[in-house]
TIKOLDO-65414 format. One record per residue (C-alpha): residue number from 0; residue in three letters; z, x, y. Coordinates in pm, whole numbers, always signed. Each point is the difference from the previous one (the first is absolute). Layout:
REM TIKOLDO-65414
NUM;ALA;Z;X;Y
...
END
This chain:
REM TIKOLDO-65414
0;MET;+3342;-3457;+1987
1;LEU;-308;+82;-223
2;SER;+65;+145;-331
3;ARG;-281;+278;+63
4;VAL;+171;+90;+313
5;ALA;+362;-2;-114
6;ASP;-135;+187;-334
7;SER;-129;+279;+226
8;ILE;+278;+61;+223
9;TYR;+246;+10;-269
10;TRP;-201;+239;-203
11;LEU;-65;+190;+319
12;ASN;+350;+67;+40
13;ARG;+81;+65;-361
14;TYR;-266;+268;-27
15;VAL;+136;+183;+318
16;GLU;+319;-1;-166
17;ARG;-118;+108;-305
18;ALA;-171;+329;+136
19;GLU;+330;+65;+197
20;ASN;+191;-34;-307
21;VAL;-249;+235;-209
22;ALA;+60;+241;+250
23;ARG;+412;-15;-34
24;PHE;-85;+42;-390
25;ILE;-166;+316;+49
26;ASP;+202;+137;+290
27;VAL;+315;-42;-192
28;ASN;-126;+202;-297
29;LEU;-128;+251;+266
30;ASN;+349;+27;+137
31;LEU;+164;-14;-320
32;LEU;-245;+325;-123
33;LEU;+120;+189;+314
34;ASP;+412;-44;-59
35;SER;-6;+33;-356
36;PRO;+119;+325;-176
37;THR;-263;+251;-111
38;GLY;-100;-82;-357
39;VAL;+15;-366;+22
40;ILE;-307;-177;-143
41;GLN;-251;-176;+271
42;GLN;+10;-376;-100
43;TRP;-319;-181;+110
44;GLU;-56;-187;-326
45;PRO;+290;-252;+97
46;LEU;-132;-28;+323
47;VAL;-347;-109;-167
48;LEU;+175;-226;-227
49;THR;+180;-208;+244
50;THR;-272;-136;+143
51;GLY;-95;-151;-339
52;ASP;-342;+197;-5
53;LEU;+33;+301;-212
54;PRO;-234;-108;-239
55;LEU;-259;-22;+268
56;PHE;+103;+347;+148
57;LYS;-30;+142;-347
58;GLU;-346;-126;-36
59;ARG;-115;+147;+315
60;TYR;+188;+331;+7
61;SER;+66;+256;-276
62;GLU;+352;+77;+62
63;VAL;+301;-104;+223
64;THR;+20;+309;+232
65;ALA;+140;-45;+377
66;GLU;-370;+47;+152
67;ASN;-139;-299;-245
68;ALA;+280;-239;+49
69;ILE;-10;+23;+403
70;GLN;-363;-49;-4
71;PHE;+19;-295;-243
72;LEU;+273;-174;+217
73;THR;-123;+102;+360
74;PHE;-398;+60;+10
75;ASP;-143;-152;-327
76;ARG;-230;-285;+109
77;GLN;-37;-110;-351
78;TYR;+327;-64;-34
79;PRO;+115;-330;+188
80;ASN;+351;+71;+98
81;SER;-56;+331;+132
82;ILE;+87;+71;+351
83;ILE;-381;+1;+136
84;SER;-107;-314;-262
85;CYS;+343;-212;+154
86;LEU;-96;+57;+345
87;PHE;-399;-48;-43
88;ALA;+99;-324;-165
89;ALA;+238;-71;+305
90;ARG;-260;+57;+221
91;GLU;-256;-229;-150
92;ASN;+266;-276;-2
93;ALA;+100;+67;+364
94;ARG;-382;-6;+68
95;SER;-57;-353;-164
96;ILE;+270;-136;+224
97;ARG;-30;+178;+343
98;GLU;-41;-363;+198
99;VAL;+368;-54;-154
100;ILE;+186;+332;+48
101;SER;+45;+188;+330
102;SER;-278;+276;+101
103;GLU;+303;+278;+12
104;MET;+71;-115;-387
105;TRP;-388;+81;-59
106;GLU;-1;+309;+172
107;GLN;+315;+133;-170
108;VAL;-92;-56;-341
109;ASN;-381;+156;+70
110;SER;+137;+280;+159
111;PHE;+295;+16;-306
112;TYR;-320;+13;-232
113;PHE;-190;+254;+168
114;MET;+292;+256;+42
115;VAL;+28;-15;-393
116;GLN;-398;+35;-43
117;GLU;+5;+300;+221
118;ALA;+299;+132;-171
119;ALA;-197;-49;-347
120;LYS;-288;+230;+103
121;SER;+257;+301;+112
122;ASN;+212;+253;-226
123;PHE;+238;-288;-77
124;LEU;+244;+224;-179
125;SER;+91;+159;+334
126;ASN;+243;-166;+210
127;LEU;+66;-301;-260
128;SER;+351;-90;+155
129;GLU;-145;-20;+358
130;PHE;-288;-207;-141
131;PHE;+237;-234;-167
132;ALA;+234;-39;+265
133;GLU;-349;-126;+215
134;VAL;-69;-241;-267
135;LYS;+364;-147;-4
136;MET;-16;-11;+403
137;ALA;-276;-148;+14
138;SER;+103;-295;-221
139;HIS;+307;-56;+219
140;LEU;-250;-22;+317
141;PHE;-195;-251;-170
142;SER;+303;-187;-74
143;GLY;+146;-3;+321
144;VAL;-347;-49;+171
145;MET;-43;-345;-213
146;ASP;+362;-84;+75
147;GLY;-44;+90;+391
148;THR;-353;-172;+40
149;MET;-52;-261;-248
150;THR;+145;-360;+50
151;HIS;+294;-51;-279
152;ASN;-206;-308;-138
153;GLU;-78;-56;-360
154;GLY;-249;+306;-47
155;TRP;+285;+237;+115
156;HIS;+214;-141;-236
157;PHE;-250;+30;-289
158;GLY;-21;+363;+130
159;GLU;+368;+81;-24
160;ILE;-1;-172;-347
161;GLY;-258;+247;-104
162;ARG;+148;+298;+150
163;LEU;+366;-108;-123
164;LEU;-108;-59;-378
165;GLU;-178;+328;+0
166;ARG;+292;+172;+146
167;ALA;+263;-145;-250
168;ASP;-227;+91;-312
169;LYS;-32;+375;+124
170;THR;+378;+28;+54
171;ALA;+54;-113;-361
172;ARG;-283;+262;-127
173;ILE;+117;+293;+188
174;LEU;+339;-62;-95
175;ASP;-92;-40;-350
176;VAL;-195;+310;-19
177;LYS;+309;+186;+91
178;TYR;+260;-182;-203
179;PHE;-214;-60;-311
180;ILE;-287;+315;-27
181;LEU;+116;+296;+211
182;LEU;+347;+46;-171
183;PRO;-40;-56;-370
184;SER;+270;+253;-90
185;VAL;+353;-106;+16
186;LYS;+91;+352;+94
187;ASP;-155;+8;+318
188;VAL;+206;-329;+130
189;GLY;+232;+120;+297
190;THR;-147;+354;+32
191;THR;-156;+145;+335
192;LEU;-345;-96;-139
193;ASP;+130;-367;-45
194;GLU;+135;-31;+335
195;LEU;-336;+156;+152
196;GLN;-200;-210;-161
197;TRP;+223;-338;+117
198;MET;-9;+172;+374
199;ALA;-385;+10;-40
200;LEU;-19;-358;-102
201;LEU;+189;-126;+268
202;LYS;-247;+188;+260
203;SER;-311;-116;-183
204;ALA;+159;-369;+100
205;SER;+99;+136;+353
206;ALA;+346;-117;-112
207;TYR;+177;+371;-2
208;GLU;+159;-44;+366
209;MET;+64;-386;-42
210;TYR;+183;+83;-340
211;ARG;+205;+263;+175
212;LYS;+93;-200;+294
213;GLN;+182;-258;-235
214;GLY;+284;+263;-7
215;VAL;-67;+124;-345
216;HIS;+45;+371;-19
217;ARG;-179;+94;-324
218;ILE;-327;-128;-175
219;ASP;+123;-219;-291
220;PRO;-241;-119;-197
221;THR;+131;-359;-63
222;ALA;+41;-34;+375
223;VAL;-333;+111;+59
224;ALA;-118;-246;-229
225;GLU;+207;-268;+192
226;PHE;-142;+77;+324
227;LEU;-357;-24;-95
228;ILE;+16;-309;-225
229;LEU;+297;-222;+167
230;ASN;+61;+102;+379
231;ARG;-103;-292;+203
232;GLU;-58;+204;+311
233;PHE;-221;+294;-98
234;PRO;-355;-86;+61
235;ARG;-122;+140;-335
236;SER;+251;-111;-219
237;ILE;-127;-242;-299
238;GLN;+259;-271;+124
239;PHE;-92;+21;+378
240;CYS;-347;-46;-89
241;ILE;+21;-279;-196
242;LEU;+246;-186;+248
243;GLN;-264;+67;+265
244;THR;-323;-124;-227
245;GLU;+204;-310;-74
246;ARG;+74;-69;+373
247;SER;-378;+55;+92
248;LEU;-93;-228;-317
249;HIS;+219;-282;+138
250;GLU;-154;+41;+370
251;ILE;-338;-82;-176
252;THR;+90;-281;-230
253;GLY;+244;-165;+248
254;THR;+259;-36;-295
255;PRO;+351;+75;+95
256;LEU;+152;+311;-138
257;GLY;+173;-112;-314
258;SER;-260;-265;-96
259;TRP;-296;+62;-213
260;ARG;-328;-232;+1
261;ASN;-265;+270;-191
262;PRO;-1;+253;-269
263;VAL;+19;+285;+254
264;GLU;+345;-148;+167
265;ARG;+153;-54;-322
266;THR;-109;+360;-173
267;LEU;+89;+221;+326
268;GLY;+330;-264;+70
269;ARG;+122;+105;-350
270;LEU;-86;+370;+26
271;ARG;+189;+10;+348
272;SER;+308;-218;-143
273;GLU;+15;+270;-300
274;LEU;+21;+310;+238
275;GLU;+270;-159;+232
276;TYR;+228;-117;-295
277;LEU;-46;+381;-188
278;THR;+210;+316;+38
279;ILE;-110;+345;-49
280;GLU;+264;+20;-302
281;GLU;-196;-284;-164
282;ILE;-327;+151;+55
283;VAL;+147;+321;-164
284;GLN;+100;-199;-285
285;ILE;-327;-180;-42
286;GLY;-195;+373;+13
287;LEU;-127;+110;+341
288;HIS;-352;+40;-143
289;GLU;+16;-337;-186
290;PHE;+135;-183;+323
291;LEU;-306;+193;+217
292;ASP;-279;-100;-257
293;LYS;+97;-359;+7
294;ILE;+6;+13;+398
295;GLN;-333;+131;-8
296;SER;-112;-281;-249
297;GLN;+164;-258;+226
298;ILE;-185;+142;+320
299;ASN;-332;+0;-173
300;ASP;+76;-400;-129
301;VAL;+95;-71;+379
302;GLY;-369;+160;+104
303;ASP;-174;-193;-303
304;LYS;+169;-313;+144
305;ILE;-113;+79;+346
306;PHE;-349;+16;-87
307;ASN;+11;-325;-187
308;THR;+179;-202;+238
309;PHE;-146;+106;+338
310;PHE;-343;+197;-80
311;ALA;-152;-118;-274
312;VAL;-278;-245;+82
313;SER;-109;-252;-233
314;HIS;-360;-29;-70
END
């Protein structure tokens, strides 16, 4: 497969997934504010901080208010990771490979972009939860359309890798926001507010029902972290994403699982192996923030090696 085509399918999927996850980030904060007791300070700076783009936000906006944070993360065309910027980039990638993807995929990403563009023109502070639910559903529709209408060849697997790496990174980030930033005070641990925040976190990853269906009767922070990091069957857990990414990678390279012929396979195999043998107790001992920070760096390293191995064209 041409590196240009593989690169475009990979980034088409990363950008659609990124738009969905930004919607999840904001929606969890909105739900948290609705459920929190009166007098709890609005937490918008941690949300921007977790993107890694707080300095850029502060260049463009005078203060971190709900309106500014939502505008920046959702509709700011000059911010490359806003929902509208991600969908513009996804649409451009789709346009460049229309001969490879299905017409249904093109129609879905196109209508997704125009839906967000229309929302940007309206009074976006009304019906926010409804809008973010539409963003999440449109992303799910794109994933389903791709799965059902595109041949599951190398291109499809590059798309899967893009989507799953992006999802693993964002699950790590949203868990990190809750654990490391939202609750700086030990006195809040174990309180009603603490439980509400963990519930909001699970809901933001569409994980609340599946977490409960394990037979867990209460919201236990360690059990929540274990579910979102180490569960092998829940599709938004970090371990699930890494396992599926490795499978798609080996479908592309033709190398048997457990064998490594290139830097991507070695780096991804090492990350998958670490996750398989870790327990939640060991993660807590390391420090959840430190562990998640390392995971994000490792996922970035996998992304860099994918670029250098498959997409970089020598001139």
